[in-house]
C-alpha positions as CSV (number, residue, x, y, z in Angstrom):
1,M,56.3,32.2,-51.3
2,M,52.7,32.9,-50.1
3,R,52.0,34.2,-46.7
4,G,48.7,34.3,-44.8
5,P,47.0,37.4,-43.6
6,S,48.7,39.3,-40.8
7,G,47.7,42.0,-38.4
8,P,44.0,43.0,-38.3
9,A,43.1,40.8,-41.2
10,C,44.5,37.8,-39.4
11,R,42.4,38.5,-36.3
12,V,39.2,38.8,-38.4
13,W,40.0,35.5,-40.1
14,A,40.5,33.7,-36.8
15,A,37.3,35.1,-35.4
16,R,35.3,33.9,-38.4
17,L,36.9,30.4,-38.1
18,A,36.0,30.2,-34.4
19,G,32.4,31.2,-35.1
20,L,32.1,28.6,-37.8
21,L,33.5,25.8,-35.6
22,L,31.1,26.9,-32.8
23,A,28.1,26.7,-35.1
24,V,29.1,23.2,-36.3
25,F,29.5,22.0,-32.7
26,C,26.1,23.4,-31.6
27,G,24.4,21.9,-34.6
28,A,25.8,18.5,-33.9
29,A,24.7,18.8,-30.2
30,A,21.2,19.7,-31.3
31,V,21.0,16.7,-33.6
32,A,22.3,14.4,-30.8
33,A,19.7,15.8,-28.4
34,E,16.9,15.2,-30.9
35,T,17.9,11.6,-31.7
36,S,18.5,10.6,-28.0
37,A,16.2,11.2,-25.1
38,E,16.7,10.5,-21.4
39,H,15.3,7.2,-20.4
40,P,12.1,7.5,-18.3
41,R,11.9,6.0,-14.9
42,A,10.6,2.5,-14.7
43,G,6.9,2.3,-13.9
44,L,3.7,3.8,-15.0
45,M,4.0,6.7,-17.5
46,W,0.3,7.6,-17.9
47,N,-3.3,6.4,-17.4
48,R,-5.9,8.0,-19.7
49,T,-8.9,5.9,-18.6
50,G,-9.8,7.9,-15.5
51,L,-10.5,4.6,-13.7
52,P,-8.8,3.4,-10.6
53,A,-5.9,1.0,-11.2
54,V,-6.4,-2.0,-9.0
55,F,-5.7,-5.1,-11.1
56,P,-2.2,-6.6,-11.1
57,L,0.0,-6.9,-14.2
58,Q,3.5,-8.3,-13.8
59,V,6.0,-8.5,-16.7
60,K,9.2,-10.5,-16.8
61,T,11.7,-9.3,-19.4
62,P,15.2,-10.4,-20.5
63,E,18.2,-8.3,-20.0
64,G,20.0,-6.3,-22.7
65,A,17.2,-3.9,-23.7
66,D,14.4,-1.7,-22.3
67,Y,10.7,-2.0,-23.0
68,Y,7.9,0.4,-23.7
69,L,4.4,-1.1,-22.9
70,V,1.1,0.2,-24.1
71,L,-2.3,-1.2,-23.2
72,S,-5.0,-0.4,-25.7
73,G,-8.8,-0.8,-25.2
74,R,-11.9,0.1,-27.0
75,G,-11.3,3.8,-26.5
76,G,-7.7,3.7,-27.8
77,D,-4.5,3.7,-25.8
78,A,-5.3,3.5,-22.2
79,L,-2.1,3.1,-20.3
80,A,1.7,3.2,-20.9
81,A,4.6,2.0,-18.8
82,Y,8.4,1.8,-19.1
83,I,10.3,-1.4,-18.2
84,Q,14.0,-1.8,-17.5
85,G,15.1,-5.1,-19.0
86,G,15.7,-7.9,-16.5
87,A,14.4,-5.9,-13.6
88,F,11.3,-6.7,-11.5
89,F,8.3,-4.9,-12.8
90,K,4.7,-4.8,-11.6
91,V,2.0,-2.2,-12.3
92,L,-1.7,-1.9,-11.4
93,V,-4.1,-1.7,-14.3
94,P,-7.7,-0.3,-14.5
95,P,-10.6,-2.7,-15.2
96,G,-11.1,-3.6,-18.9
97,R,-10.0,-5.7,-21.8
98,Y,-6.7,-4.6,-23.3
99,Q,-4.3,-5.5,-26.1
100,L,-0.7,-5.4,-24.9
101,R,1.9,-4.0,-27.3
102,F,5.7,-3.9,-26.5
103,A,8.5,-1.9,-28.1
104,S,12.0,-2.9,-27.3
105,G,15.4,-1.3,-27.8
106,S,18.4,0.3,-26.1
107,D,18.4,3.9,-27.4
108,W,15.2,5.6,-26.2
109,Q,14.2,8.5,-28.4
110,G,10.7,9.4,-27.0
111,E,7.2,8.1,-27.4
112,D,7.1,9.1,-31.1
113,K,10.3,7.5,-32.3
114,L,10.5,4.9,-29.5
115,F,14.0,3.3,-29.8
116,G,14.8,4.6,-33.2
117,P,15.2,2.5,-36.4
118,D,16.3,-0.6,-34.3
119,T,13.0,-0.8,-32.4
120,V,11.6,-4.3,-32.1
121,V,7.8,-4.3,-31.8
122,F,5.8,-7.2,-30.3
123,E,2.1,-7.6,-29.7
124,L,0.3,-10.3,-27.7
125,P,-2.0,-12.3,-30.0
126,E,-5.0,-12.1,-27.7
127,A,-6.4,-9.4,-25.5
128,L,-6.2,-9.8,-21.7
129,D,-9.1,-9.2,-19.3
130,F,-8.6,-7.4,-16.0
131,A,-11.8,-7.8,-13.9
132,V,-13.3,-9.1,-10.6
133,R,-13.9,-12.9,-10.5
134,G,-15.9,-14.5,-7.8
135,A,-16.2,-13.0,-4.4
136,G,-13.5,-10.4,-3.9
137,I,-10.9,-11.8,-6.4
138,K,-9.1,-9.3,-8.6
139,A,-7.9,-11.2,-11.7
140,G,-4.7,-9.9,-13.4
141,H,-1.9,-11.5,-15.5
142,L,1.8,-12.4,-15.4
143,V,3.5,-12.0,-18.8
144,S,6.9,-13.5,-19.3
145,L,8.9,-12.3,-22.4
146,T,11.8,-14.2,-23.8
147,R,13.9,-13.7,-27.0
148,E,14.1,-16.2,-29.8
149,P,17.7,-17.5,-30.0
150,R,17.9,-17.3,-33.8
151,S,15.8,-14.3,-34.9
152,G,16.1,-12.2,-31.8
153,G,12.3,-11.6,-31.8
154,L,10.1,-11.8,-28.7
155,R,7.7,-14.4,-27.6
156,A,5.4,-14.4,-24.5
157,E,3.9,-16.7,-22.0
158,V,0.8,-15.6,-20.1
159,K,-0.4,-16.8,-16.7
160,G,-3.1,-15.6,-14.4
161,Q,-2.3,-13.6,-11.3
162,F,-4.9,-13.0,-8.6
163,V,-5.3,-10.7,-5.6
164,C,-7.7,-12.0,-3.0
165,Q,-9.5,-9.8,-0.5
166,I,-10.0,-11.5,2.9
167,A,-12.3,-10.1,5.5
168,G,-11.6,-10.8,9.2
169,L,-13.1,-9.9,12.6
170,E,-10.7,-8.2,14.9
171,E,-11.2,-7.7,18.7
172,V,-9.5,-4.8,20.4
173,Q,-9.4,-4.9,24.2
174,P,-10.4,-1.6,25.6
175,Q,-7.8,0.2,27.7
176,R,-8.5,0.7,31.3
177,V,-8.7,4.3,32.3
178,G,-7.0,4.8,35.6
179,P,-6.6,2.3,38.4
180,P,-9.7,0.4,39.6
181,R,-11.5,1.8,42.6
182,W,-13.1,-0.6,45.1
183,F,-15.4,0.1,48.0
184,T,-14.1,-0.7,51.5
185,L,-16.0,-2.1,54.5
186,G,-15.9,-0.5,57.9
187,G,-16.1,-2.2,61.3
188,D,-14.2,-5.0,62.9
189,L,-12.9,-7.7,60.6
190,H,-13.6,-10.5,63.1
191,A,-17.1,-9.4,63.7
192,R,-17.9,-9.3,59.9
193,G,-16.3,-12.8,59.6
194,V,-18.5,-14.2,62.4
195,V,-21.7,-12.8,60.9
196,H,-20.8,-14.0,57.4
197,L,-20.0,-17.6,58.7
198,S,-23.2,-17.7,60.7
199,W,-25.2,-16.7,57.6
200,R,-23.5,-19.4,55.4
201,L,-24.2,-22.1,58.0
202,G,-27.8,-21.0,58.3
203,L,-27.6,-20.0,61.9
204,I,-28.8,-16.5,61.3
205,G,-32.0,-16.0,59.4
206,V,-32.2,-13.4,56.7
207,A,-35.9,-12.6,56.9
208,P,-36.2,-8.8,56.6
209,G,-37.4,-6.9,59.6
210,T,-36.5,-9.5,62.2
211,P,-34.1,-8.7,65.0
212,D,-31.5,-11.2,63.7
213,A,-31.7,-9.6,60.2
214,L,-31.2,-6.1,61.7
215,R,-28.3,-7.4,63.8
216,Q,-26.7,-9.0,60.8
217,R,-27.2,-5.9,58.7
218,S,-25.7,-3.6,61.4
219,G,-22.7,-5.9,62.1
220,F,-21.9,-6.8,58.5
221,V,-22.0,-3.7,56.3
222,L,-24.8,-1.2,56.7
223,G,-26.5,0.7,59.5
224,N,-23.9,0.2,62.2
225,P,-23.3,3.4,64.0
226,N,-19.9,2.1,65.1
227,L,-18.7,1.9,61.5
228,P,-16.1,4.6,60.7
229,R,-17.4,7.3,58.4
230,H,-15.7,8.4,55.2
231,K,-13.9,11.7,55.3
232,P,-15.6,14.6,53.4
233,G,-14.8,14.4,49.7
234,Q,-14.3,10.7,49.7
235,T,-17.0,8.6,48.0
236,S,-17.3,4.9,47.5
237,T,-17.6,3.6,44.0
238,A,-19.2,0.5,42.7
239,L,-17.1,-2.3,41.3
240,P,-16.1,-1.6,37.7
241,Q,-18.2,-3.5,35.2
242,P,-16.3,-5.7,32.7
243,Q,-16.2,-4.1,29.3
244,S,-16.7,-6.1,26.2
245,P,-13.9,-6.0,23.6
246,V,-14.5,-3.7,20.6
247,R,-15.0,-5.7,17.4
248,S,-14.2,-4.4,13.9
249,F,-14.0,-5.8,10.4
250,S,-10.8,-5.5,8.4
251,V,-10.2,-6.3,4.8
252,R,-6.7,-7.4,3.6
253,S,-5.5,-8.0,0.1
254,L,-2.9,-10.6,-0.8
255,Y,-1.6,-12.4,-3.9
256,C,-3.3,-15.8,-4.0
257,G,-2.2,-17.2,-7.4
């Protein structure tokens, strides 16, 4: 009857076995990490053109897989984006003419391996233009991807999508600073009323320098020594002049097709 090692020899044998199992486990974890990468967040991944992205691109995709989109121009790959299948996706694209290339799958393994050996690649047959058309219209595209029921491949339908810039004139009413201040008239209210009515009826002339004009002037507003004087520090101010509203131009962008 054969017996295994005992005592110190048994402990050495157990340690070697544990080390071997640990090495096998770490190697398997490393291989799994190399073959599977974390899925990127949906949206723009990079833009290598150095140009501002202002033109709309919307992509509708079926569920069941994710999509890696690359736009290529004359200078090579210009822009890349990651799309979650079935979810709403829209990205802004720099101006230019680009070829759209899609890679589809479920096991993302990085930009080099894409979705592994099961990656499905699809490219639009014609390049798409992203440019300004007419007066302030930014022309983009809406791409709808669907799967072929038999082969499982992709097909695309392309429509135009436009952003219109509308300029408008806005009026902003100026805010009144503080309460309005009005001048006040001194003297007797009845006397001022009689003088004013006589002037309206033409009973009192308004020729300057005449006794009637001086009497009217002294009785109505000015020059009457009986009018109460303002206290020191109080001044009468003229009527506030109406202020014109402030006008400014505003430009708004909205989807118009």
